[in-house]
N, C-alpha and C positions, 0 to 999 in steps of 0.2 A: 897466273903470272902474266903480266902484260908483255907484249912484243914491241920493240922500238925500231924505228927506221928513220934515217935522216935524209931530208930532201932539200937541196939548195934551190932558192928561187932564182929562176933565169929570166932574162929579158922577155922572151916570148910568153912567159906566164902572166905578164902584167898588162893591164888595160890603160886607157888614156888617163885615168885617175892616178896612175902610178902605184896601184895595188894589184895583188894577184886577182885576176879575173875569176869570178866565182866558179865557173865550170872546171877550172884548173884545180881547185880545192878537191873536187870530186875525183879528179884524175890522181891527185896525191893519195887519196884513200885507196883507189884501185891499185896503184903502184905498191902501196904498203900491203895490200891484200896479197898480191903476187909474191912479195918478199916473205910474208908470213907463211904462205903455203909451202914455199921452198924450204924455209927453216923447219917448219913442222913436219913435213912429209919427206924431205930430202930430195924432192923432185920439183924442178921448175914448173910454175903454173902452166906455161905454154905446152910443156910435155904432158901434163895431166890432161889438157884439152885434146892435144893431137894424138897421143899414144894410148891414153886410158879412155878416150872418147867421153870425157866427163867435163862439164863446166858448171860454174856457179854464178849465173847471171843475177844481178840485183833486181829484186821485184818490189822493194819498199825502201824508201829513203827519206830521212829528215835531217836537216842540218841547221845549226844555229851558229851565227858568227858573233864574236865578241870583241875582236881587235883586228886591225888591218895587218896584212902581211905584205911586205914590200920587196922590190928588187934588192938583192944582196942579202936578204934575210936567209937564215937556215931554219927550216921547220923540223922540229923533233916530233915525229908521228908516234903515237902510242896506239896499239891495237889490242882490244880485249874481245874475247868471244863471250858474249852474254848468255847465249843459249844454243845448244845443238839439238834440233828436233829430229824427227824421223827423216825428213826430206829437206830441211832448211837449216841455215846457220845465221844467227843474229850477231852482228858485230857492233862495236862502238869504236870510233876513231877519234882521237883527240890530237889537235895540232897546236904546238906551242912554239913561240919564237925562241930560238936557242939563246939569243943575246940577253934577254931579260926574263925568260921563263914564262912570259904571259900567255895564258890560254887564248888562242885566236879563234878556234872553232871546235865544235863537237858535232860529229855526224853519227847517226845510227842507221844501219842498213840491214836488210834481210836478203840473203842469197839463197836460191833454191838449186839443189843438185839436179842437173839434167843430163841426159844422154845427148851427145852432140849430133848424132845422125838424124834424130827425129825431134830433138828439143823437148822431149817429154820428161816430166819430173821423175826422179828415181830416188831410192834411199841413199842417204849419205853412207858411203862405204865404211865398213868397220875400221879400216886402216886410217881413213881421214878423221873419223869420229875420235879415235884414240889420239891421233897426232894433234888435232885442234883442241882436244880436251885439256891439254897441258896449258892452254891459254885462257881457260875459263876462269873468270874472276869469282872467287868465293863470295857468297852473299854477305 
């Protein structure tokens, strides 16, 4: 089951070409990841980091842009968990312009579970595995 999150494009997101500056697209993916974790686990991502001492930094990233996103657009983000490994989670993020439904970008990322005090990889906790498992897309 995919997760959806809406992000309005703000003035500060755009570059001189009047389109969303590409690093902001990656920020949209991260904001959607935070929202996904909160929906799935019931705990805001910031509290997972600060109170559970667990983080999921991105270690691999690929993105393909197919249409511009401009100031005033609303981006409908869709997140799918493609795979949950022992210590990592693979995500797919799709951004569509709400006004016309056109696919603007697809991003695939891999995040690794780490303990925040020493930044060493650790197993994805069973509770997170179960919670994120609800967003795994069937083959």
